[in-house]
Steps between C-alpha positions, in 0.01 A plus 500: 500500500269690265281767650147497372319817409153570627296580185270738683784700657687503171192625315465785751864600443455481124201732529698738721819517291353425156828391341513508120753525219677834544478725195588850623755664725220602741381139525857390564544755780174383659607136478835586660321679785274198556794260489695711750196515728478121499875451520528705818202338665588283798360147509374484141246230427557245222236689299690827542823326399327377182373850414846646570664245269242581230562875533876452480460289185281768339742779597802308369324427170411868451848621590679243284290609202528874566846531652718237334851479637746530213764234468825627643844445362765332716671838531180683603425226755847542650459878523155462655621252761799716581281807547227327699756337730722808525794309352796689357743377233767438761267255675515278190880487481592141574145384428520530121860605447752776541421870536545545123274207409232618741516849351463365147205276594319769700552757223373261233832473317527128574222244508440281803653153463327186625745472789439863593123444471524214749713709736262797475200273556658367818602849612151647449310180589316492167478265203805500272266523201455870571856559386510270196 
């Protein structure tokens, strides 16, 4: 079922929020505030949902262009996942090998094999491609 948008209501919201391509940090902050206002509103209308989706698209475009995420190495991805999940080296013993193998992988002295990548992907519930 597709919800239809009332053109008059949508036009009023466009006039209120005035979404446009974001070019400055101040415009981005304002768009984020507007998006959060709509996001936290109970019982949003289809028109409000459309404006929210538009704002999110504009914010994402600005942030992708101004804050690109550098490509990580398999090793840096492992360290990041370990830190963010509060995982210690000993937690990986048996997942990717012995204590010595884990130490070498974590310390960057040994690269991550395909089998280890699959095991790490399952352990962290992520795509194995992060480790290859």
